PDB file of N, H, CA, C and O in Angstrom:
ATOM      1  N   MET A   1     103.669  53.360  84.926  1.00  0.00           N
ATOM      2  CA  MET A   1     104.724  53.951  85.938  1.00  0.00           C
ATOM      3  C   MET A   1     104.077  54.861  86.599  1.00  0.00           C
ATOM      4  O   MET A   1     103.646  55.884  86.066  1.00  0.00           O
ATOM      5  N   VAL A   2     103.904  54.488  88.218  1.00  0.00           N
ATOM      6  H   VAL A   2     104.254  53.657  88.651  1.00  0.00           H
ATOM      7  CA  VAL A   2     104.294  56.091  88.982  1.00  0.00           C
ATOM      8  C   VAL A   2     105.127  56.559  89.902  1.00  0.00           C
ATOM      9  O   VAL A   2     105.846  56.076  90.777  1.00  0.00           O
ATOM     10  N   GLY A   3     104.895  57.475  89.554  1.00  0.00           N
ATOM     11  H   GLY A   3     104.311  57.868  88.844  1.00  0.00           H
ATOM     12  CA  GLY A   3     106.059  58.366  89.861  1.00  0.00           C
ATOM     13  C   GLY A   3     107.639  58.561  89.023  1.00  0.00           C
ATOM     14  O   GLY A   3     108.810  58.708  89.375  1.00  0.00           O
ATOM     15  N   THR A   4     106.961  58.474  87.858  1.00  0.00           N
ATOM     16  H   THR A   4     106.010  58.355  87.572  1.00  0.00           H
ATOM     17  CA  THR A   4     108.351  58.995  86.917  1.00  0.00           C
ATOM     18  C   THR A   4     108.237  60.115  86.676  1.00  0.00           C
ATOM     19  O   THR A   4     107.168  60.724  86.661  1.00  0.00           O
ATOM     20  N   LEU A   5     109.652  60.706  86.378  1.00  0.00           N
ATOM     21  H   LEU A   5     110.521  60.212  86.390  1.00  0.00           H
ATOM     22  CA  LEU A   5     109.454  61.848  85.851  1.00  0.00           C
ATOM     23  C   LEU A   5     109.941  61.929  83.878  1.00  0.00           C
ATOM     24  O   LEU A   5     110.450  61.042  83.192  1.00  0.00           O
ATOM     25  N   ASP A   6     109.624  62.998  83.576  1.00  0.00           N
ATOM     26  H   ASP A   6     109.211  63.719  84.133  1.00  0.00           H
ATOM     27  CA  ASP A   6     109.795  63.005  82.047  1.00  0.00           C
ATOM     28  C   ASP A   6     111.232  64.074  82.208  1.00  0.00           C
ATOM     29  O   ASP A   6     110.790  65.183  82.511  1.00  0.00           O
ATOM     30  N   ALA A   7     112.567  64.117  82.124  1.00  0.00           N
ATOM     31  H   ALA A   7     112.926  63.217  81.878  1.00  0.00           H
ATOM     32  CA  ALA A   7     113.655  64.614  82.185  1.00  0.00           C
ATOM     33  C   ALA A   7     113.955  65.516  81.396  1.00  0.00           C
ATOM     34  O   ALA A   7     114.908  66.225  81.720  1.00  0.00           O
ATOM     35  N   PHE A   8     113.230  65.802  80.064  1.00  0.00           N
ATOM     36  H   PHE A   8     112.456  65.226  79.801  1.00  0.00           H
ATOM     37  CA  PHE A   8     113.155  67.113  79.220  1.00  0.00           C
ATOM     38  C   PHE A   8     111.232  68.188  79.605  1.00  0.00           C
ATOM     39  O   PHE A   8     110.867  69.215  79.034  1.00  0.00           O
ATOM     40  N   ALA A   9     110.677  67.617  80.404  1.00  0.00           N
ATOM     41  H   ALA A   9     110.973  66.782  80.868  1.00  0.00           H
ATOM     42  CA  ALA A   9     109.074  68.475  81.096  1.00  0.00           C
ATOM     43  C   ALA A   9     109.976  69.469  81.924  1.00  0.00           C
ATOM     44  O   ALA A   9     110.915  69.232  82.685  1.00  0.00           O
ATOM     45  N   PRO A  10     109.287  70.873  81.465  1.00  0.00           N
ATOM     46  CA  PRO A  10     110.062  71.769  82.108  1.00  0.00           C
ATOM     47  C   PRO A  10     109.777  71.941  84.132  1.00  0.00           C
ATOM     48  O   PRO A  10     108.635  72.285  84.436  1.00  0.00           O
ATOM     49  N   PHE A  11     110.265  71.825  84.713  1.00  0.00           N
ATOM     50  H   PHE A  11     111.193  71.546  84.467  1.00  0.00           H
ATOM     51  CA  PHE A  11     110.171  71.900  86.143  1.00  0.00           C
ATOM     52  C   PHE A  11     110.984  72.656  86.851  1.00  0.00           C
ATOM     53  O   PHE A  11     112.200  72.834  86.916  1.00  0.00           O
ATOM     54  N   VAL A  12     109.661  73.223  87.572  1.00  0.00           N
ATOM     55  H   VAL A  12     108.673  73.078  87.519  1.00  0.00           H
ATOM     56  CA  VAL A  12     110.066  74.728  88.186  1.00  0.00           C
ATOM     57  C   VAL A  12     109.980  74.557  89.686  1.00  0.00           C
ATOM     58  O   VAL A  12     109.088  73.731  89.881  1.00  0.00           O
ATOM     59  N   VAL A  13     110.378  74.866  90.575  1.00  0.00           N
ATOM     60  H   VAL A  13     111.102  75.538  90.417  1.00  0.00           H
ATOM     61  CA  VAL A  13     110.246  75.148  92.032  1.00  0.00           C
ATOM     62  C   VAL A  13     110.224  76.296  92.882  1.00  0.00           C
ATOM     63  O   VAL A  13     111.296  76.634  93.384  1.00  0.00           O
ATOM     64  N   MET A  14     108.711  77.266  93.250  1.00  0.00           N
ATOM     65  H   MET A  14     107.840  76.991  92.842  1.00  0.00           H
ATOM     66  CA  MET A  14     108.678  78.563  93.469  1.00  0.00           C
ATOM     67  C   MET A  14     108.781  78.493  94.884  1.00  0.00           C
ATOM     68  O   MET A  14     108.453  77.400  95.346  1.00  0.00           O
ATOM     69  N   LYS A  15     109.115  79.283  95.635  1.00  0.00           N
ATOM     70  H   LYS A  15     109.381  80.172  95.261  1.00  0.00           H
ATOM     71  CA  LYS A  15     109.568  79.543  96.811  1.00  0.00           C
ATOM     72  C   LYS A  15     108.036  80.090  97.316  1.00  0.00           C
ATOM     73  O   LYS A  15     107.668  81.105  96.725  1.00  0.00           O
ATOM     74  N   PRO A  16     106.979  79.476  98.464  1.00  0.00           N
ATOM     75  CA  PRO A  16     106.277  80.209  99.098  1.00  0.00           C
ATOM     76  C   PRO A  16     106.213  81.244  98.881  1.00  0.00           C
ATOM     77  O   PRO A  16     105.438  81.698  98.040  1.00  0.00           O
ATOM     78  N   ALA A  17     107.279  82.172  99.811  1.00  0.00           N
ATOM     79  H   ALA A  17     107.908  81.803 100.494  1.00  0.00           H
ATOM     80  CA  ALA A  17     107.028  83.195  99.636  1.00  0.00           C
ATOM     81  C   ALA A  17     108.689  84.120  99.795  1.00  0.00           C
ATOM     82  O   ALA A  17     109.860  83.748  99.860  1.00  0.00           O
ATOM     83  N   LEU A  18     108.041  85.374  99.805  1.00  0.00           N
ATOM     84  H   LEU A  18     107.089  85.676  99.752  1.00  0.00           H
ATOM     85  CA  LEU A  18     109.475  86.270  99.560  1.00  0.00           C
ATOM     86  C   LEU A  18     110.060  86.952 100.809  1.00  0.00           C
ATOM     87  O   LEU A  18     109.379  87.383 101.739  1.00  0.00           O
ATOM     88  N   SER A  19     111.325  86.998 100.726  1.00  0.00           N
ATOM     89  H   SER A  19     111.878  86.648  99.971  1.00  0.00           H
ATOM     90  CA  SER A  19     111.695  88.126 101.702  1.00  0.00           C
ATOM     91  C   SER A  19     111.721  89.686 101.449  1.00  0.00           C
ATOM     92  O   SER A  19     111.698  90.303 100.384  1.00  0.00           O
ATOM     93  N   THR A  20     111.768  90.070 102.565  1.00  0.00           N
ATOM     94  H   THR A  20     111.787  89.569 103.430  1.00  0.00           H
ATOM     95  CA  THR A  20     111.214  92.024 102.413  1.00  0.00           C
ATOM     96  C   THR A  20     111.686  92.425 100.772  1.00  0.00           C
ATOM     97  O   THR A  20     111.087  92.807  99.766  1.00  0.00           O
ATOM     98  N   SER A  21     113.547  92.004 101.240  1.00  0.00           N
ATOM     99  H   SER A  21     114.034  91.694 102.056  1.00  0.00           H
ATOM    100  CA  SER A  21     114.046  92.493 100.235  1.00  0.00           C
ATOM    101  C   SER A  21     113.718  91.852  98.715  1.00  0.00           C
ATOM    102  O   SER A  21     113.308  92.560  97.795  1.00  0.00           O
ATOM    103  N   GLU A  22     113.911  90.697  98.612  1.00  0.00           N
ATOM    104  H   GLU A  22     114.244  90.122  99.359  1.00  0.00           H
ATOM    105  CA  GLU A  22     112.845  90.025  97.518  1.00  0.00           C
ATOM    106  C   GLU A  22     111.574  91.153  97.457  1.00  0.00           C
ATOM    107  O   GLU A  22     111.343  91.580  96.326  1.00  0.00           O
ATOM    108  N   ALA A  23     111.019  91.498  98.180  1.00  0.00           N
ATOM    109  H   ALA A  23     111.207  91.151  99.099  1.00  0.00           H
ATOM    110  CA  ALA A  23     109.537  91.290  97.320  1.00  0.00           C
ATOM    111  C   ALA A  23     109.627  93.216  97.261  1.00  0.00           C
ATOM    112  O   ALA A  23     108.719  93.840  96.713  1.00  0.00           O
ATOM    113  N   ALA A  24     110.455  93.713  97.699  1.00  0.00           N
ATOM    114  H   ALA A  24     111.193  93.206  98.144  1.00  0.00           H
ATOM    115  CA  ALA A  24     110.922  94.746  97.207  1.00  0.00           C
ATOM    116  C   ALA A  24     111.397  95.316  95.795  1.00  0.00           C
ATOM    117  O   ALA A  24     111.206  96.323  95.114  1.00  0.00           O
ATOM    118  N   ARG A  25     112.222  93.956  95.717  1.00  0.00           N
ATOM    119  H   ARG A  25     112.377  93.138  96.271  1.00  0.00           H
ATOM    120  CA  ARG A  25     113.062  94.220  94.371  1.00  0.00           C
ATOM    121  C   ARG A  25     111.792  93.940  93.021  1.00  0.00           C
ATOM    122  O   ARG A  25     111.488  94.467  91.950  1.00  0.00           O
ATOM    123  N   TRP A  26     111.298  92.682  93.944  1.00  0.00           N
ATOM    124  H   TRP A  26     111.545  92.254  94.814  1.00  0.00           H
ATOM    125  CA  TRP A  26     110.390  92.619  92.969  1.00  0.00           C
ATOM    126  C   TRP A  26     109.090  93.378  91.659  1.00  0.00           C
ATOM    127  O   TRP A  26     108.797  93.248  90.471  1.00  0.00           O
ATOM    128  N   LEU A  27     108.635  94.236  92.963  1.00  0.00           N
ATOM    129  H   LEU A  27     108.874  94.342  93.928  1.00  0.00           H
ATOM    130  CA  LEU A  27     108.019  95.519  93.154  1.00  0.00           C
ATOM    131  C   LEU A  27     108.954  96.787  92.663  1.00  0.00           C
ATOM    132  O   LEU A  27     108.353  97.861  92.711  1.00  0.00           O
ATOM    133  N   GLY A  28     109.921  96.834  92.336  1.00  0.00           N
ATOM    134  H   GLY A  28     110.409  95.962  92.297  1.00  0.00           H
ATOM    135  CA  GLY A  28     110.740  97.500  92.274  1.00  0.00           C
ATOM    136  C   GLY A  28     110.131  98.694  93.115  1.00  0.00           C
ATOM    137  O   GLY A  28     109.555  99.553  92.447  1.00  0.00           O
ATOM    138  N   ILE A  29     110.178  98.876  94.527  1.00  0.00           N
ATOM    139  H   ILE A  29     110.646  98.178  95.070  1.00  0.00           H
ATOM    140  CA  ILE A  29     110.319  99.912  95.158  1.00  0.00           C
ATOM    141  C   ILE A  29     111.792  99.390  96.318  1.00  0.00           C
ATOM    142  O   ILE A  29     112.174  98.226  96.439  1.00  0.00           O
ATOM    143  N   SER A  30     112.238 100.285  96.852  1.00  0.00           N
ATOM    144  H   SER A  30     111.928 101.231  96.753  1.00  0.00           H
ATOM    145  CA  SER A  30     113.001 100.269  97.928  1.00  0.00           C
ATOM    146  C   SER A  30     112.528  98.991  99.437  1.00  0.00           C
ATOM    147  O   SER A  30     111.348  98.915  99.780  1.00  0.00           O
ATOM    148  N   LYS A  31     113.226  98.437  99.893  1.00  0.00           N
ATOM    149  H   LYS A  31     114.184  98.499  99.615  1.00  0.00           H
ATOM    150  CA  LYS A  31     113.428  97.562 101.045  1.00  0.00           C
ATOM    151  C   LYS A  31     112.807  99.126 102.443  1.00  0.00           C
ATOM    152  O   LYS A  31     111.804  98.729 103.036  1.00  0.00           O
ATOM    153  N   SER A  32     113.061  99.972 102.718  1.00  0.00           N
ATOM    154  H   SER A  32     113.875 100.294 102.236  1.00  0.00           H
ATOM    155  CA  SER A  32     112.375 100.603 103.352  1.00  0.00           C
ATOM    156  C   SER A  32     110.828 101.047 102.738  1.00  0.00           C
ATOM    157  O   SER A  32     109.769 101.103 103.364  1.00  0.00           O
ATOM    158  N   THR A  33     110.997 101.240 101.785  1.00  0.00           N
ATOM    159  H   THR A  33     111.857 101.194 101.277  1.00  0.00           H
ATOM    160  CA  THR A  33     109.683 101.926 101.002  1.00  0.00           C
ATOM    161  C   THR A  33     108.555 101.235 101.864  1.00  0.00           C
ATOM    162  O   THR A  33     107.637 101.534 102.627  1.00  0.00           O
ATOM    163  N   LEU A  34     109.369  99.761 101.099  1.00  0.00           N
ATOM    164  H   LEU A  34     110.114  99.518 100.479  1.00  0.00           H
ATOM    165  CA  LEU A  34     108.234  98.001 101.261  1.00  0.00           C
ATOM    166  C   LEU A  34     107.971  98.563 103.100  1.00  0.00           C
ATOM    167  O   LEU A  34     106.808  98.901 103.321  1.00  0.00           O
ATOM    168  N   ILE A  35     108.645  98.631 103.946  1.00  0.00           N
ATOM    169  H   ILE A  35     109.590  98.356 103.766  1.00  0.00           H
ATOM    170  CA  ILE A  35     108.227  98.916 105.395  1.00  0.00           C
ATOM    171  C   ILE A  35     107.228  99.483 105.596  1.00  0.00           C
ATOM    172  O   ILE A  35     106.042  99.236 105.813  1.00  0.00           O
ATOM    173  N   ARG A  36     108.212 100.715 105.439  1.00  0.00           N
ATOM    174  H   ARG A  36     109.176 100.916 105.263  1.00  0.00           H
ATOM    175  CA  ARG A  36     106.950 101.935 105.745  1.00  0.00           C
ATOM    176  C   ARG A  36     105.823 101.447 105.769  1.00  0.00           C
ATOM    177  O   ARG A  36     105.138 101.280 106.778  1.00  0.00           O
ATOM    178  N   ALA A  37     105.454 101.096 104.321  1.00  0.00           N
ATOM    179  H   ALA A  37     106.011 101.231 103.502  1.00  0.00           H
ATOM    180  CA  ALA A  37     104.345 100.723 103.635  1.00  0.00           C
ATOM    181  C   ALA A  37     103.414 100.122 104.781  1.00  0.00           C
ATOM    182  O   ALA A  37     102.350 100.683 105.040  1.00  0.00           O
ATOM    183  N   VAL A  38     103.923  98.684 105.643  1.00  0.00           N
ATOM    184  H   VAL A  38     104.788  98.228 105.432  1.00  0.00           H
ATOM    185  CA  VAL A  38     103.448  97.415 106.108  1.00  0.00           C
ATOM    186  C   VAL A  38     103.180  98.739 107.813  1.00  0.00           C
ATOM    187  O   VAL A  38     102.179  98.865 108.518  1.00  0.00           O
ATOM    188  N   ASN A  39     104.154  99.255 107.876  1.00  0.00           N
ATOM    189  H   ASN A  39     104.967  99.153 107.303  1.00  0.00           H
ATOM    190  CA  ASN A  39     104.161  99.731 109.121  1.00  0.00           C
ATOM    191  C   ASN A  39     102.874 101.057 109.070  1.00  0.00           C
ATOM    192  O   ASN A  39     102.475 101.401 110.183  1.00  0.00           O
ATOM    193  N   ARG A  40     102.367 101.636 108.087  1.00  0.00           N
ATOM    194  H   ARG A  40     102.692 101.357 107.184  1.00  0.00           H
ATOM    195  CA  ARG A  40     101.629 102.511 108.295  1.00  0.00           C
ATOM    196  C   ARG A  40     100.214 101.585 108.302  1.00  0.00           C
ATOM    197  O   ARG A  40      99.302 101.945 109.046  1.00  0.00           O
ATOM    198  N   GLY A  41      99.991  99.943 107.145  1.00  0.00           N
ATOM    199  H   GLY A  41     100.732  99.651 106.540  1.00  0.00           H
ATOM    200  CA  GLY A  41      98.968  99.543 106.866  1.00  0.00           C
ATOM    201  C   GLY A  41      98.653  99.102 105.874  1.00  0.00           C
ATOM    202  O   GLY A  41      97.781  98.259 105.665  1.00  0.00           O
ATOM    203  N   ASP A  42      99.483  99.744 104.987  1.00  0.00           N
ATOM    204  H   ASP A  42     100.191 100.428 105.157  1.00  0.00           H
ATOM    205  CA  ASP A  42      99.238 100.336 102.859  1.00  0.00           C
ATOM    206  C   ASP A  42      99.204  98.425 102.663  1.00  0.00           C
ATOM    207  O   ASP A  42      98.414  97.818 101.941  1.00  0.00           O
ATOM    208  N   ILE A  43     100.143  97.888 103.412  1.00  0.00           N
ATOM    209  H   ILE A  43     100.785  98.381 103.999  1.00  0.00           H
ATOM    210  CA  ILE A  43     100.420  96.737 102.729  1.00  0.00           C
ATOM    211  C   ILE A  43     100.507  95.701 103.653  1.00  0.00           C
ATOM    212  O   ILE A  43     101.524  95.729 104.347  1.00  0.00           O
ATOM    213  N   GLN A  44      99.747  94.822 103.849  1.00  0.00           N
ATOM    214  H   GLN A  44      98.921  94.799 103.285  1.00  0.00           H
ATOM    215  CA  GLN A  44      99.786  93.063 104.487  1.00  0.00           C
ATOM    216  C   GLN A  44     101.082  92.295 104.409  1.00  0.00           C
ATOM    217  O   GLN A  44     101.392  92.153 103.226  1.00  0.00           O
ATOM    218  N   PRO A  45     101.791  91.851 105.080  1.00  0.00           N
ATOM    219  CA  PRO A  45     102.443  90.950 104.769  1.00  0.00           C
ATOM    220  C   PRO A  45     102.278  89.684 104.620  1.00  0.00           C
ATOM    221  O   PRO A  45     102.611  89.407 105.772  1.00  0.00           O
ATOM    222  N   ALA A  46     102.025  88.607 104.131  1.00  0.00           N
ATOM    223  H   ALA A  46     101.755  88.831 103.195  1.00  0.00           H
ATOM    224  CA  ALA A  46     101.814  87.115 104.001  1.00  0.00           C
ATOM    225  C   ALA A  46     101.918  86.257 105.750  1.00  0.00           C
ATOM    226  O   ALA A  46     101.154  85.466 106.302  1.00  0.00           O
ATOM    227  N   PHE A  47     103.026  86.785 106.118  1.00  0.00           N
ATOM    228  H   PHE A  47     103.648  87.427 105.670  1.00  0.00           H
ATOM    229  CA  PHE A  47     103.167  86.102 107.779  1.00  0.00           C
ATOM    230  C   PHE A  47     104.082  86.603 108.229  1.00  0.00           C
ATOM    231  O   PHE A  47     104.669  87.283 107.388  1.00  0.00           O
ATOM    232  N   ARG A  48     104.679  86.616 109.506  1.00  0.00           N
ATOM    233  H   ARG A  48     104.202  86.064 110.190  1.00  0.00           H
ATOM    234  CA  ARG A  48     105.998  86.885 109.320  1.00  0.00           C
ATOM    235  C   ARG A  48     106.775  85.692 110.522  1.00  0.00           C
ATOM    236  O   ARG A  48     106.436  85.333 111.650  1.00  0.00           O
ATOM    237  N   THR A  49     107.510  85.466 109.960  1.00  0.00           N
ATOM    238  H   THR A  49     107.784  85.757 109.044  1.00  0.00           H
ATOM    239  CA  THR A  49     108.165  84.333 110.547  1.00  0.00           C
ATOM    240  C   THR A  49     108.858  84.097 111.919  1.00  0.00           C
ATOM    241  O   THR A  49     109.739  84.833 112.362  1.00  0.00           O
ATOM    242  N   PRO A  50     108.442  83.157 112.453  1.00  0.00           N
ATOM    243  CA  PRO A  50     109.337  83.003 113.938  1.00  0.00           C
ATOM    244  C   PRO A  50     110.161  84.033 114.785  1.00  0.00           C
ATOM    245  O   PRO A  50     110.089  84.187 116.005  1.00  0.00           O
ATOM    246  N   GLY A  51     110.863  84.627 114.003  1.00  0.00           N
ATOM    247  H   GLY A  51     110.921  84.502 113.013  1.00  0.00           H
ATOM    248  CA  GLY A  51     111.630  85.751 113.832  1.00  0.00           C
ATOM    249  C   GLY A  51     111.121  87.094 114.016  1.00  0.00           C
ATOM    250  O   GLY A  51     111.650  87.846 114.834  1.00  0.00           O
ATOM    251  N   ARG A  52     110.242  87.406 113.389  1.00  0.00           N
ATOM    252  H   ARG A  52     109.813  86.795 112.724  1.00  0.00           H
ATOM    253  CA  ARG A  52     109.459  88.492 113.204  1.00  0.00           C
ATOM    254  C   ARG A  52     110.119  89.114 111.529  1.00  0.00           C
ATOM    255  O   ARG A  52     110.305  90.305 111.276  1.00  0.00           O
ATOM    256  N   HIS A  53     110.462  87.568 110.246  1.00  0.00           N
ATOM    257  H   HIS A  53     110.310  86.601 110.451  1.00  0.00           H
ATOM    258  CA  HIS A  53     110.484  88.713 109.585  1.00  0.00           C
ATOM    259  C   HIS A  53     109.314  88.829 108.910  1.00  0.00           C
ATOM    260  O   HIS A  53     108.341  88.246 109.388  1.00  0.00           O
ATOM    261  N   LEU A  54     109.181  89.478 107.859  1.00  0.00           N
ATOM    262  H   LEU A  54     109.971  89.951 107.471  1.00  0.00           H
ATOM    263  CA  LEU A  54     107.839  89.481 106.881  1.00  0.00           C
ATOM    264  C   LEU A  54     108.387  88.747 105.774  1.00  0.00           C
ATOM    265  O   LEU A  54     109.529  88.664 105.324  1.00  0.00           O
ATOM    266  N   ARG A  55     106.901  88.053 105.332  1.00  0.00           N
ATOM    267  H   ARG A  55     105.973  88.120 105.698  1.00  0.00           H
ATOM    268  CA  ARG A  55     107.501  86.985 104.094  1.00  0.00           C
ATOM    269  C   ARG A  55     105.552  87.781 103.133  1.00  0.00           C
ATOM    270  O   ARG A  55     104.403  88.117 103.421  1.00  0.00           O
ATOM    271  N   PHE A  56     106.308  87.674 102.217  1.00  0.00           N
ATOM    272  H   PHE A  56     107.241  87.401 101.983  1.00  0.00           H
ATOM    273  CA  PHE A  56     105.238  87.939 101.195  1.00  0.00           C
ATOM    274  C   PHE A  56     105.024  87.362 100.169  1.00  0.00           C
ATOM    275  O   PHE A  56     106.039  87.205  99.491  1.00  0.00           O
ATOM    276  N   THR A  57     103.427  86.673  99.436  1.00  0.00           N
ATOM    277  H   THR A  57     102.603  86.801  99.987  1.00  0.00           H
ATOM    278  CA  THR A  57     103.124  85.630  98.156  1.00  0.00           C
ATOM    279  C   THR A  57     103.504  86.565  97.180  1.00  0.00           C
ATOM    280  O   THR A  57     103.902  87.723  97.310  1.00  0.00           O
ATOM    281  N   PHE A  58     103.340  85.960  96.302  1.00  0.00           N
ATOM    282  H   PHE A  58     103.017  85.020  96.196  1.00  0.00           H
ATOM    283  CA  PHE A  58     103.388  85.947  94.730  1.00  0.00           C
ATOM    284  C   PHE A  58     102.514  86.343  94.399  1.00  0.00           C
ATOM    285  O   PHE A  58     102.550  86.999  93.358  1.00  0.00           O
ATOM    286  N   ASP A  59     101.160  86.149  95.151  1.00  0.00           N
ATOM    287  H   ASP A  59     101.130  85.616  95.997  1.00  0.00           H
ATOM    288  CA  ASP A  59      99.486  86.439  94.920  1.00  0.00           C
ATOM    289  C   ASP A  59      99.382  87.744  95.329  1.00  0.00           C
ATOM    290  O   ASP A  59      98.830  88.682  94.754  1.00  0.00           O
ATOM    291  N   GLU A  60     100.096  87.710  96.612  1.00  0.00           N
ATOM    292  H   GLU A  60     100.544  86.948  97.079  1.00  0.00           H
ATOM    293  CA  GLU A  60      99.703  89.227  97.586  1.00  0.00           C
ATOM    294  C   GLU A  60     101.118  89.935  96.494  1.00  0.00           C
ATOM    295  O   GLU A  60     100.538  90.705  95.728  1.00  0.00           O
ATOM    296  N   LEU A  61     101.600  89.942  96.390  1.00  0.00           N
ATOM    297  H   LEU A  61     102.071  89.317  97.012  1.00  0.00           H
ATOM    298  CA  LEU A  61     102.683  91.021  95.529  1.00  0.00           C
ATOM    299  C   LEU A  61     102.170  91.473  93.805  1.00  0.00           C
ATOM    300  O   LEU A  61     102.470  92.528  93.245  1.00  0.00           O
ATOM    301  N   GLU A  62     101.492  90.556  93.328  1.00  0.00           N
ATOM    302  H   GLU A  62     101.248  89.700  93.783  1.00  0.00           H
ATOM    303  CA  GLU A  62     100.757  91.033  92.183  1.00  0.00           C
ATOM    304  C   GLU A  62      99.697  92.044  92.097  1.00  0.00           C
ATOM    305  O   GLU A  62      99.531  92.885  91.213  1.00  0.00           O
ATOM    306  N   ALA A  63      98.921  91.801  93.284  1.00  0.00           N
ATOM    307  H   ALA A  63      99.056  91.117  94.002  1.00  0.00           H
ATOM    308  CA  ALA A  63      98.058  92.722  93.782  1.00  0.00           C
ATOM    309  C   ALA A  63      98.842  93.796  94.050  1.00  0.00           C
ATOM    310  O   ALA A  63      98.622  94.826  93.414  1.00  0.00           O
ATOM    311  N   ILE A  64      99.865  93.770  94.999  1.00  0.00           N
ATOM    312  H   ILE A  64     100.044  92.932  95.516  1.00  0.00           H
ATOM    313  CA  ILE A  64     100.521  95.394  95.245  1.00  0.00           C
ATOM    314  C   ILE A  64     101.005  96.329  94.009  1.00  0.00           C
ATOM    315  O   ILE A  64     101.156  97.508  93.687  1.00  0.00           O
ATOM    316  N   LYS A  65     101.144  95.026  93.544  1.00  0.00           N
ATOM    317  H   LYS A  65     101.022  94.068  93.804  1.00  0.00           H
ATOM    318  CA  LYS A  65     101.947  95.559  92.845  1.00  0.00           C
ATOM    319  C   LYS A  65     100.616  96.482  91.508  1.00  0.00           C
ATOM    320  O   LYS A  65     100.676  97.658  91.152  1.00  0.00           O
ATOM    321  N   ARG A  66      99.595  95.452  91.077  1.00  0.00           N
ATOM    322  H   ARG A  66      99.545  94.496  91.366  1.00  0.00           H
ATOM    323  CA  ARG A  66      98.411  96.678  90.207  1.00  0.00           C
ATOM    324  C   ARG A  66      97.954  97.565  90.983  1.00  0.00           C
ATOM    325  O   ARG A  66      97.057  98.270  90.521  1.00  0.00           O
ATOM    326  N   ARG A  67      98.473  97.848  92.568  1.00  0.00           N
ATOM    327  H   ARG A  67      99.202  97.275  92.943  1.00  0.00           H
ATOM    328  CA  ARG A  67      97.874  98.691  92.841  1.00  0.00           C
ATOM    329  C   ARG A  67      98.249 100.051  92.632  1.00  0.00           C
ATOM    330  O   ARG A  67      97.629 101.073  92.339  1.00  0.00           O
ATOM    331  N   LEU A  68      99.724  99.706  92.920  1.00  0.00           N
ATOM    332  H   LEU A  68     100.228  98.876  93.157  1.00  0.00           H
ATOM    333  CA  LEU A  68     101.496 100.374  92.573  1.00  0.00           C
ATOM    334  C   LEU A  68     101.275 101.152  91.331  1.00  0.00           C
ATOM    335  O   LEU A  68     101.710 102.299  91.224  1.00  0.00           O
ATOM    336  N   GLN A  69     100.468 100.431  90.186  1.00  0.00           N
ATOM    337  H   GLN A  69     100.115  99.500  90.273  1.00  0.00           H
ATOM    338  CA  GLN A  69     100.559 100.965  88.695  1.00  0.00           C
ATOM    339  C   GLN A  69      98.929 101.382  88.373  1.00  0.00           C
ATOM    340  O   GLN A  69      98.591 101.685  87.229  1.00  0.00           O
ATOM    341  N   SER A  70      98.259 101.368  89.160  1.00  0.00           N
ATOM    342  H   SER A  70      98.533 101.122  90.089  1.00  0.00           H
ATOM    343  CA  SER A  70      96.871 101.804  88.928  1.00  0.00           C
ATOM    344  C   SER A  70      96.759 103.822  89.238  1.00  0.00           C
ATOM    345  O   SER A  70      97.609 104.393  89.920  1.00  0.00           O
ATOM    346  N   PRO A  71      95.803 104.424  88.707  1.00  0.00           N
ATOM    347  CA  PRO A  71      95.783 105.545  88.711  1.00  0.00           C
ATOM    348  C   PRO A  71      95.586 106.484  89.536  1.00  0.00           C
ATOM    349  O   PRO A  71      95.424 107.672  89.256  1.00  0.00           O
ATOM    350  N   LEU A  72      95.594 105.807  90.987  1.00  0.00           N
ATOM    351  H   LEU A  72      95.726 104.842  91.214  1.00  0.00           H
ATOM    352  CA  LEU A  72      95.240 106.200  92.049  1.00  0.00           C
ATOM    353  C   LEU A  72      96.736 106.026  92.943  1.00  0.00           C
ATOM    354  O   LEU A  72      96.732 106.287  94.146  1.00  0.00           O
ATOM    355  N   ALA A  73      97.796 105.641  92.365  1.00  0.00           N
ATOM    356  H   ALA A  73      97.800 105.428  91.388  1.00  0.00           H
ATOM    357  CA  ALA A  73      98.352 104.855  93.263  1.00  0.00           C
ATOM    358  C   ALA A  73      99.725 105.746  94.447  1.00  0.00           C
ATOM    359  O   ALA A  73     100.632 105.448  95.224  1.00  0.00           O
ATOM    360  N   GLY A  74      99.053 106.914  93.878  1.00  0.00           N
ATOM    361  H   GLY A  74      98.316 107.156  93.247  1.00  0.00           H
ATOM    362  CA  GLY A  74      99.632 108.003  95.248  1.00  0.00           C
ATOM    363  C   GLY A  74      99.153 107.938  96.582  1.00  0.00           C
ATOM    364  O   GLY A  74      99.836 108.300  97.541  1.00  0.00           O
ATOM    365  N   ILE A  75      97.704 107.371  96.698  1.00  0.00           N
ATOM    366  H   ILE A  75      97.150 107.077  95.919  1.00  0.00           H
ATOM    367  CA  ILE A  75      97.949 106.746  97.812  1.00  0.00           C
ATOM    368  C   ILE A  75      98.196 106.640  98.963  1.00  0.00           C
ATOM    369  O   ILE A  75      97.945 107.193 100.033  1.00  0.00           O
ATOM    370  N   LEU A  76      99.191 105.152  98.239  1.00  0.00           N
ATOM    371  H   LEU A  76      99.396 104.703  97.369  1.00  0.00           H
ATOM    372  CA  LEU A  76     100.357 104.454  98.927  1.00  0.00           C
ATOM    373  C   LEU A  76     101.299 105.038  99.275  1.00  0.00           C
ATOM    374  O   LEU A  76     102.225 104.444  99.828  1.00  0.00           O
TER     375      LEU A  76
END
């Protein structure tokens, strides 16, 4: 059977990108801190929406979180 779904299989839908508020919460920092880091060029968003809102991917956030937890985190 083509296209059948197992009703008991785990099904996870992930958002392709997070908003600034969601990303800041995930990183454990304030939204203002995240925006300042972006404005300084320390953190790059994955993209900006047509309305100029920042969006972040999970891959990028994981890399940012590793940087924040590193011994050299004071650079950020």
